[in-house]
C-alpha positions as CSV (number, residue, x, y, z in Angstrom):
1,M,24.7,29.6,25.9
2,A,24.8,26.5,23.2
3,S,21.7,26.0,20.9
4,K,19.7,23.0,22.3
5,R,20.0,19.7,19.1
6,P,16.6,19.0,18.4
7,A,16.0,15.4,19.9
8,H,15.1,14.1,17.1
9,P,16.9,13.8,13.7
10,R,14.1,12.6,12.1
11,S,11.6,15.9,13.2
12,R,9.1,17.3,10.5
13,I,7.2,20.3,10.1
14,R,5.6,21.4,12.5
15,Q,1.8,20.5,12.6
16,R,-1.0,23.0,13.0
17,A,-3.4,20.5,14.6
18,R,-2.4,19.5,18.4
19,P,-0.3,16.6,19.1
20,S,-1.9,13.2,17.2
21,P,-3.3,10.7,19.8
22,F,-3.3,8.3,17.2
23,S,0.5,7.3,17.4
24,K,0.1,6.2,21.2
25,Y,-3.3,4.4,20.3
26,S,-2.0,2.1,17.8
27,A,0.9,1.0,20.1
28,D,-2.1,0.1,22.7
29,R,-4.0,-2.2,20.3
30,A,-0.9,-4.1,19.3
31,Q,-2.2,-7.2,20.9
32,G,-4.7,-7.3,17.9
33,P,-8.5,-7.8,18.0
34,G,-10.5,-9.7,19.9
35,I,-12.6,-9.4,23.3
36,S,-10.3,-9.2,26.0
37,E,-12.4,-10.6,30.0
38,I,-10.6,-9.2,33.0
39,D,-10.8,-9.7,36.2
40,A,-12.1,-6.6,37.7
41,D,-14.4,-7.9,40.3
42,A,-14.8,-4.5,42.3
43,L,-14.7,-1.7,39.5
44,F,-17.4,0.6,38.5
45,L,-18.4,-0.2,34.5
46,V,-19.6,2.5,32.2
47,I,-22.7,1.5,30.5
48,A,-23.5,4.2,28.1
49,I,-23.9,1.6,25.5
50,A,-27.1,0.8,27.5
51,H,-27.9,4.2,28.1
52,R,-27.5,4.6,24.2
53,L,-25.4,7.2,25.1
54,G,-22.6,6.0,22.1
55,P,-19.1,4.5,22.4
56,V,-16.4,5.0,25.0
57,A,-13.4,6.9,24.1
58,P,-10.7,4.8,22.8
59,A,-7.8,4.6,25.3
60,Q,-5.9,2.2,27.4
61,F,-7.7,0.0,29.9
62,D,-6.3,0.7,32.9
63,R,-6.6,4.5,32.3
64,Q,-9.8,4.5,30.6
65,V,-11.3,2.8,33.9
66,Q,-9.2,5.4,36.7
67,R,-10.6,8.2,34.5
68,L,-14.3,6.8,34.5
69,R,-14.6,5.6,37.6
70,L,-15.6,8.5,39.9
71,A,-17.3,10.1,36.4
72,A,-19.8,7.0,36.6
73,A,-20.9,7.1,40.3
74,L,-21.1,10.7,39.9
75,F,-23.4,10.6,36.7
76,G,-25.7,7.4,37.6
77,L,-23.9,5.6,34.5
78,G,-22.1,2.6,37.0
79,Q,-23.0,0.0,38.8
80,R,-21.2,-2.2,41.6
81,A,-19.9,-5.8,40.1
82,L,-20.4,-8.7,41.1
83,C,-17.7,-10.5,43.5
84,G,-16.9,-13.4,40.4
85,G,-18.4,-11.5,37.6
86,R,-16.6,-10.7,34.5
87,Q,-16.5,-7.6,32.4
88,I,-16.2,-7.4,29.1
89,L,-14.2,-4.9,26.8
90,A,-15.7,-5.3,23.3
91,V,-15.7,-3.9,19.9
92,G,-18.0,-0.8,19.8
93,H,-19.4,1.3,17.7
94,G,-17.1,2.3,14.5
95,G,-15.0,-0.7,16.0
96,F,-13.4,1.3,18.9
97,P,-13.3,-0.4,21.9
98,C,-15.5,0.2,24.3
99,F,-17.2,-0.9,28.2
100,A,-20.2,-3.5,28.4
101,L,-22.3,-4.3,31.3
102,D,-21.3,-7.4,33.2
103,E,-22.7,-10.2,31.8
104,V,-24.3,-11.7,34.9
105,N,-26.2,-8.2,35.5
106,L,-27.7,-8.0,31.8
107,G,-28.1,-11.8,31.1
108,K,-26.6,-14.2,28.5
109,R,-24.2,-12.0,26.7
110,Q,-27.2,-9.6,25.0
111,A,-25.0,-6.8,25.9
112,L,-22.1,-7.4,24.5
113,N,-23.9,-9.3,21.3
114,K,-25.4,-6.0,20.7
115,T,-22.7,-4.0,20.9
116,R,-20.6,-6.4,18.3
117,T,-23.8,-6.0,15.8
118,Q,-23.7,-2.5,15.9
119,G,-19.8,-2.5,15.3
120,Q,-19.9,-4.9,12.7
121,A,-22.4,-3.3,11.0
122,R,-21.3,0.4,10.4
123,D,-17.1,-1.1,10.0
124,G,-17.4,-1.4,6.4
125,A,-14.4,0.1,4.2
126,R,-16.1,3.7,4.1
127,S,-16.5,3.9,7.6
128,G,-13.1,2.9,8.5
129,A,-12.4,6.0,5.4
130,L,-14.2,8.3,7.9
131,R,-12.5,7.1,10.8
132,L,-8.7,8.0,8.5
133,L,-10.4,11.3,7.7
134,A,-11.0,11.7,10.9
135,A,-7.9,11.5,12.4
136,V,-6.2,13.8,9.8
137,D,-8.1,16.2,10.5
138,D,-7.6,15.9,14.3
139,G,-3.6,16.3,12.8
140,A,-2.4,13.0,12.1
141,T,-0.9,11.3,9.4
142,L,-2.8,7.9,7.6
143,D,0.1,6.0,8.8
144,E,-0.3,6.9,12.2
145,A,-4.0,6.5,12.2
146,G,-3.9,3.1,10.4
147,A,-4.5,1.2,13.5
148,L,-8.3,2.8,13.7
149,T,-9.2,0.4,10.3
150,D,-7.2,-2.8,11.7
151,R,-10.8,-4.7,12.3
152,L,-11.1,-4.5,9.1
153,A,-10.8,-7.8,6.7
154,P,-7.5,-6.9,4.6
155,A,-9.2,-6.2,1.6
156,E,-11.7,-3.9,3.2
157,R,-9.2,-2.2,5.3
158,A,-7.1,-1.5,1.9
159,R,-10.0,-0.2,0.3
160,A,-10.8,1.8,3.1
161,R,-7.2,3.4,2.6
162,R,-7.5,4.0,-0.5
163,L,-10.8,5.8,-0.5
164,A,-9.1,8.1,1.9
165,L,-6.4,8.7,-0.5
166,E,-8.4,9.8,-2.9
167,V,-10.6,12.0,-0.5
168,L,-7.6,14.1,0.7
169,R,-6.3,14.5,-3.0
170,R,-9.3,16.6,-3.8
171,A,-10.7,17.5,-0.6
172,D,-10.8,21.2,-1.7
173,R,-11.9,20.5,-4.7
174,V,-14.9,19.0,-4.1
175,D,-15.6,21.7,-1.2
176,L,-16.0,24.3,-4.1
177,L,-18.5,22.0,-5.9
178,L,-20.7,21.4,-2.5
179,A,-20.6,25.5,-1.1
180,P,-23.2,26.6,-3.3
181,M,-25.5,23.8,-2.5
182,L,-25.2,24.1,0.8
183,A,-27.3,26.9,3.1
184,R,-24.3,26.3,6.2
185,R,-20.9,24.4,6.5
186,P,-22.4,21.4,7.8
187,R,-20.8,19.5,11.2
188,P,-17.0,18.3,9.9
189,E,-18.2,14.2,10.4
190,I,-21.1,15.1,7.8
191,M,-18.3,17.1,5.6
192,R,-16.3,14.4,5.4
193,I,-19.3,12.2,4.2
194,L,-20.1,14.3,1.7
195,R,-16.8,14.4,0.2
196,L,-16.2,10.7,0.3
197,A,-19.4,10.3,-2.0
198,A,-18.8,13.3,-4.0
199,V,-15.1,11.8,-4.7
200,E,-16.7,7.9,-4.9
201,M,-19.5,9.2,-7.7
202,L,-16.9,12.1,-9.6
203,A,-13.7,10.2,-9.5
204,L,-14.0,7.0,-8.9
205,G,-16.9,5.9,-11.5
206,E,-19.0,4.5,-8.4
207,A,-22.9,4.5,-9.0
208,P,-24.8,7.6,-7.6
209,H,-27.5,5.0,-6.2
210,G,-25.2,3.2,-4.2
211,A,-22.7,5.9,-3.0
212,V,-26.1,8.2,-2.0
213,N,-27.5,5.7,0.4
214,A,-24.1,4.5,1.4
215,A,-23.9,8.3,2.7
216,V,-27.5,8.7,3.9
217,A,-27.0,5.6,6.1
218,L,-23.4,6.7,7.5
219,A,-25.0,9.8,8.4
220,R,-27.8,8.4,10.0
221,A,-25.6,5.9,12.3
222,S,-23.3,8.8,12.8
223,G,-25.6,10.0,15.9
224,R,-29.0,12.3,16.5
225,K,-27.1,14.9,14.8
226,G,-26.3,12.8,11.7
227,Q,-29.9,11.6,11.7
228,A,-31.4,14.7,11.4
229,A,-28.5,15.7,8.5
230,A,-29.6,12.5,6.4
231,G,-32.0,14.9,4.1
232,M,-29.8,17.3,3.7
233,V,-26.7,14.6,2.6
234,N,-29.4,13.2,0.5
235,A,-30.3,16.3,-1.8
236,V,-27.0,17.4,-1.9
237,L,-25.5,14.3,-3.3
238,R,-28.1,14.1,-5.6
239,K,-27.4,17.1,-7.1
240,I,-23.6,16.2,-7.0
241,A,-24.3,13.3,-8.7
242,G,-25.5,15.3,-12.0
243,A,-22.4,17.6,-11.7
244,A,-20.0,16.1,-13.6
245,E,-19.3,18.5,-16.5
246,A,-18.6,21.0,-13.3
247,W,-16.6,18.8,-12.0
248,A,-14.2,18.5,-14.9
249,R,-13.6,22.4,-15.4
250,L,-12.3,22.9,-11.8
251,S,-8.7,22.7,-11.7
252,P,-6.8,20.1,-9.6
253,Q,-6.4,20.6,-5.7
254,K,-3.6,23.7,-5.1
255,M,-0.7,23.0,-2.7
256,P,-0.6,25.4,0.1
257,F,0.4,28.9,-0.6
258,W,3.9,28.1,2.3
259,L,4.7,25.4,-0.5
260,R,3.4,26.9,-3.9
261,A,5.2,30.3,-4.0
262,P,8.6,28.8,-3.5
263,V,7.8,26.4,-6.3
264,V,6.7,29.0,-8.5
265,A,9.1,31.1,-7.9
266,A,11.8,28.4,-8.9
267,W,10.0,26.5,-11.5
268,G,7.3,29.3,-12.9
269,E,3.2,28.9,-12.5
270,D,2.9,25.9,-15.5
271,A,5.4,23.4,-13.3
272,A,3.3,24.3,-10.4
273,R,0.0,23.0,-11.9
274,A,1.6,19.8,-13.6
275,I,2.8,19.3,-9.9
276,E,-0.5,19.9,-8.8
277,A,-2.4,18.0,-11.5
278,A,0.6,14.5,-10.6
279,H,-0.3,15.3,-6.9
280,E,-4.0,14.0,-8.1
281,A,-2.9,11.6,-9.9
282,G,-1.5,9.3,-7.1
283,A,1.7,7.4,-7.1
284,V,2.2,4.4,-9.2
285,L,4.4,1.0,-7.5
286,D,8.2,1.0,-8.1
287,L,10.1,-1.7,-7.4
288,T,13.9,-2.0,-6.8
289,P,15.9,-5.1,-8.2
290,K,18.2,-7.3,-6.3
291,G,19.4,-8.8,-9.7
292,A,18.1,-9.1,-13.1
293,D,14.7,-10.6,-12.7
294,C,11.7,-8.1,-11.4
295,P,8.1,-7.8,-11.9
296,G,6.7,-4.3,-13.9
297,E,7.9,-2.3,-16.7
298,A,11.5,-2.0,-16.8
299,L,12.1,1.9,-16.2
300,P,15.5,3.9,-17.9
301,T,17.1,4.3,-14.1
302,G,16.5,0.6,-13.5
303,S,13.5,0.7,-11.5
304,H,10.8,-1.7,-12.3
305,R,6.9,-0.1,-12.5
306,L,3.3,-1.3,-11.8
307,P,0.4,-0.1,-11.5
308,A,-0.7,1.2,-8.1
309,G,-3.2,-0.8,-6.2
310,T,-1.1,-3.7,-7.2
311,R,-0.7,-6.1,-4.3
312,V,2.8,-6.3,-3.5
313,S,2.8,-9.6,-1.5
314,A,1.0,-11.4,-4.2
315,L,3.7,-10.6,-7.0
316,P,6.4,-13.2,-7.7
317,G,9.9,-13.0,-6.3
318,Y,8.3,-11.5,-2.9
319,A,8.7,-14.2,-0.7
320,E,12.4,-15.0,-2.5
321,G,13.6,-11.7,-1.5
322,D,14.4,-10.5,-5.2
323,W,13.2,-7.0,-4.8
324,W,11.7,-4.6,-2.9
325,V,9.2,-1.4,-3.0
326,Q,11.3,1.9,-3.6
327,D,10.3,5.0,-5.3
328,A,12.3,5.2,-8.6
329,A,13.7,8.8,-7.3
330,A,14.7,7.9,-4.7
331,A,16.5,4.9,-5.8
332,L,18.4,7.3,-7.8
333,A,20.3,8.5,-4.7
334,V,22.5,5.3,-4.6
335,R,22.7,5.2,-8.1
336,V,23.9,8.5,-8.3
337,L,26.6,7.3,-5.4
338,D,27.3,4.3,-7.4
339,P,29.1,1.9,-4.6
340,Q,31.6,-0.1,-5.1
341,P,32.1,-3.9,-3.6
342,G,34.0,-3.7,-0.6
343,E,33.6,-0.2,0.0
344,R,32.9,1.3,3.8
345,V,29.3,3.1,3.2
346,A,27.3,4.8,5.8
347,D,23.4,5.6,5.3
348,L,22.7,8.0,7.9
349,C,18.8,8.3,8.6
350,A,18.7,5.3,6.8
351,A,15.2,3.8,7.5
352,P,12.7,2.8,6.1
353,G,15.5,1.1,4.2
354,G,15.4,0.7,0.7
355,K,18.6,2.0,0.0
356,T,20.7,0.4,2.8
357,L,19.2,-2.7,0.5
358,Q,20.3,-1.5,-2.3
359,L,24.0,-0.3,-0.6
360,A,24.2,-4.1,0.2
361,A,23.6,-4.8,-2.6
362,A,26.1,-3.8,-4.8
363,G,28.5,-5.3,-2.3
364,A,29.5,-2.5,0.3
365,E,30.0,-3.0,3.7
366,V,27.4,-0.9,5.1
367,T,26.2,0.4,8.5
368,A,22.9,1.8,8.6
369,V,22.0,4.5,11.3
370,D,18.5,5.5,12.3
371,I,17.8,6.6,15.6
372,S,14.5,4.7,15.7
373,E,15.0,0.8,17.1
374,L,11.2,0.0,15.8
375,R,12.4,1.0,12.4
376,L,15.9,-0.3,12.1
377,A,13.8,-3.7,13.1
378,R,11.9,-3.2,9.8
379,V,14.9,-2.8,7.9
380,A,16.8,-5.5,9.3
381,E,13.0,-7.8,8.3
382,N,13.9,-6.5,4.9
383,L,17.7,-7.2,4.8
384,A,16.8,-11.3,5.8
385,R,14.1,-11.3,3.5
386,C,16.6,-10.0,0.8
387,G,19.0,-12.2,2.0
388,L,21.7,-9.0,2.7
389,Q,23.9,-7.7,5.2
390,A,23.9,-4.7,6.8
391,R,25.8,-3.4,10.3
392,L,22.5,-1.4,11.8
393,V,23.2,1.2,14.8
394,A,20.4,2.8,16.7
395,A,21.9,6.3,17.0
396,D,21.3,9.9,16.3
397,A,23.4,10.3,13.4
398,L,25.1,13.3,14.7
399,D,26.2,11.7,17.6
400,W,27.5,8.5,15.8
401,R,31.0,8.3,14.5
402,P,32.8,5.0,13.5
403,D,35.9,3.9,14.1
404,Q,37.8,4.8,10.8
405,P,36.8,7.2,8.0
406,L,34.4,6.2,5.6
407,D,34.6,5.8,1.9
408,A,31.3,7.1,1.2
409,V,28.0,8.8,3.2
410,L,25.0,8.4,2.2
411,L,22.6,11.2,3.9
412,D,18.8,10.9,2.7
413,A,18.4,14.0,5.6
414,P,15.1,14.6,7.7
415,C,13.0,17.1,5.6
416,S,9.3,18.3,5.1
417,A,8.9,14.9,2.8
418,T,7.2,17.5,0.4
419,G,8.1,15.5,-2.5
420,T,5.8,12.7,-0.9
421,I,2.7,14.2,-1.7
422,R,1.0,12.2,-4.2
423,R,1.3,9.0,-1.9
424,H,0.9,11.0,1.4
425,P,-1.6,13.6,0.7
426,E,-2.5,14.6,3.9
427,L,0.7,16.2,4.3
428,P,-0.1,19.7,3.2
429,R,-3.6,19.4,5.4
430,I,-1.9,18.9,8.6
431,R,1.3,21.0,8.1
432,D,1.7,24.5,7.9
433,G,5.3,25.3,7.3
434,A,6.8,27.0,9.9
435,G,9.5,24.5,11.6
436,L,11.7,24.9,7.9
437,A,13.9,27.2,9.2
438,E,14.5,24.1,12.0
439,L,14.8,21.5,9.3
440,T,17.2,23.5,7.3
441,G,19.3,24.1,10.5
442,L,19.8,20.3,11.3
443,Q,20.4,19.1,7.6
444,A,23.4,21.7,7.1
445,R,24.8,20.0,10.9
446,L,24.4,16.4,9.0
447,I,26.0,17.2,6.1
448,D,28.7,18.6,7.7
449,H,29.1,16.0,10.1
450,A,28.7,13.4,7.2
451,L,31.7,15.1,5.3
452,D,33.6,15.0,8.8
453,L,33.3,11.0,8.9
454,L,34.8,10.7,5.1
455,K,38.6,10.2,4.5
456,P,40.1,12.3,2.2
457,G,38.6,11.9,-1.5
458,G,35.4,10.1,-0.1
459,R,31.9,10.8,-1.2
460,L,28.9,12.3,0.2
461,I,25.4,11.8,-1.3
462,Y,23.1,14.7,0.2
463,A,18.9,13.9,-0.4
464,T,15.8,15.0,0.6
465,C,12.6,13.9,-0.1
466,S,11.3,17.5,-0.7
467,L,10.2,20.3,-3.5
468,L,11.4,23.3,-1.5
469,P,14.7,24.8,-2.9
470,A,15.4,25.5,0.8
471,E,15.7,21.8,1.7
472,G,18.0,21.2,-1.8
473,E,19.6,23.9,-4.0
474,D,19.7,26.7,-1.3
475,Q,21.6,23.7,0.9
476,L,24.1,22.8,-1.9
477,A,24.8,26.6,-2.5
478,A,25.6,26.7,1.6
479,V,28.1,23.6,2.1
480,L,29.9,24.9,-0.9
481,A,30.6,28.4,0.9
482,R,31.3,26.8,4.3
483,H,33.9,23.9,2.7
484,P,35.9,25.3,-0.1
485,G,37.6,22.3,-1.0
486,L,34.5,20.2,-2.1
487,V,33.4,19.5,-5.2
488,V,30.4,18.7,-6.8
489,E,30.6,15.7,-9.4
490,P,27.8,15.6,-12.1
491,P,24.9,13.2,-11.1
492,R,25.9,10.2,-13.6
493,A,23.3,7.3,-13.5
494,P,21.3,5.5,-16.2
495,G,18.6,7.1,-17.3
496,V,19.2,10.5,-16.0
497,E,17.6,13.4,-18.6
498,P,20.2,16.5,-19.1
499,D,17.1,18.9,-17.7
500,W,17.0,17.1,-14.4
501,I,20.2,18.5,-14.0
502,T,20.5,21.7,-12.2
503,P,23.2,24.9,-13.1
504,Q,25.1,23.4,-10.4
505,G,25.3,20.5,-10.9
506,G,22.5,18.4,-8.8
507,L,19.2,16.6,-9.7
508,R,16.2,17.8,-9.1
509,L,13.3,15.6,-9.7
510,R,9.7,16.3,-9.3
511,P,6.0,15.0,-9.8
512,D,5.7,15.9,-13.2
513,L,8.6,14.5,-14.9
514,W,8.0,11.4,-16.7
515,P,4.0,12.0,-17.0
516,E,3.8,9.8,-19.5
517,R,4.9,6.7,-17.4
518,G,3.3,8.5,-14.3
519,G,5.9,10.4,-12.6
520,M,8.3,10.2,-9.7
521,D,8.4,11.7,-6.3
522,G,9.8,15.1,-5.8
523,F,13.7,14.8,-4.7
524,F,16.9,16.5,-4.8
525,I,20.5,14.6,-5.0
526,A,23.9,16.1,-5.0
527,R,27.2,14.1,-5.0
528,L,30.0,15.8,-3.7
529,R,33.5,14.6,-2.8
530,K,35.5,15.7,0.0
531,S,39.0,17.2,-1.1
532,A,41.7,14.3,-1.3
533,E,44.5,16.7,0.5
534,R,44.5,16.3,4.7
535,T,43.3,18.9,6.7
């Protein structure tokens, strides 16, 4: 029986945790914040808020009502709505949706006002960061969990994400410091509060008084068990505040074994430690210019670099479409391809679209193929902002075929994304490498399909944002064995250093390269030329 192809060419390494509910939750909340008045004058309404039982779990309104109607009746937590009354879906504890009692029965918005006040009191950046960290513990990425902070003001929402990123970059290191100070491991929500406050004090320079007081308040606000733990939180964090020397002696957080072992085997222990230091340092902001004018420091490879945390939309040239955000390593894939005006080029697995923009800016006739219509819509927005054109096709890359052979194909293949840990530090916590064989098999099929789309003498760029040789150097060796007429061409592009080129002729980029400039994402790039002879 023929093997079944994975349904989605953007498959990622399997998550350890159960499937995350947060991507669906994000879609459910797309309508934005606010209070929804609904006509449901024959439904039981949960009144857990009035009974001080905490918030109702976030869910789509109609499904939540159907699920809770019977439970409310059985446990005495419901009441019949008065005909003509209004039921209100309010912002509840921690910013989550919850049901308040009918206004008529409680009188003049008392319950609603109480609910909103409690939610606002807890809805600061620290509280938002804790919600993001809890989502990661449930197996979500920070992007999937982003809707959990969408009720915060923009500045607070950005700060919540920054705090979550900094904690994730140092969580294991913090745990080593906390361990001897704890009689037993606290509940997960308390452990997250301890980590957050410790990172604020030891890594971000927050004054101990403010960080400790905020942590104690967060613990007390987390429920009865949190109130009981508040004294312990206060005592432990006061010890942590004086542990700066012990903190400085701890090494940066290590990569998980499934990733670290092949990295050490390929480049040695020193390189692995340097990569781990780069992961902790985080990522800077790189821009790819459409023309000559672009803010930031010009890098030898043609990208421009700005400090992390720069507000992108406030930079000159953003509204005019003079540049787009793209890591310097990712931008090298198109520069190595060197597309020419008028060439017919396909960008397979194209989203988020930075390479599509590069190809279009070079004057190529671009077809961008991606399985996700939603992600292609974002590509279309960026093309419009930058005044560029490309044909967008929502399709499985393995099924798509042009009407005539192409001059070039750029394949940024689905991969483990292990080269992006410095900007996505949650990845080692939610993945375990178990799906690597499936990914490498998919990559091989995509390479063979891409070669089949080329005219004789056409060029293929194979790229992955991965640190794993199995998704880079090993894939290159395998495709050369399968296609004897295939030639690896040197990766000639401005700024490419000789040490980055592998013995096979591929380009190996790592986060520890350019440490004085702020590093780059991990990438593997190979430029392949198909035989000019027709087969």
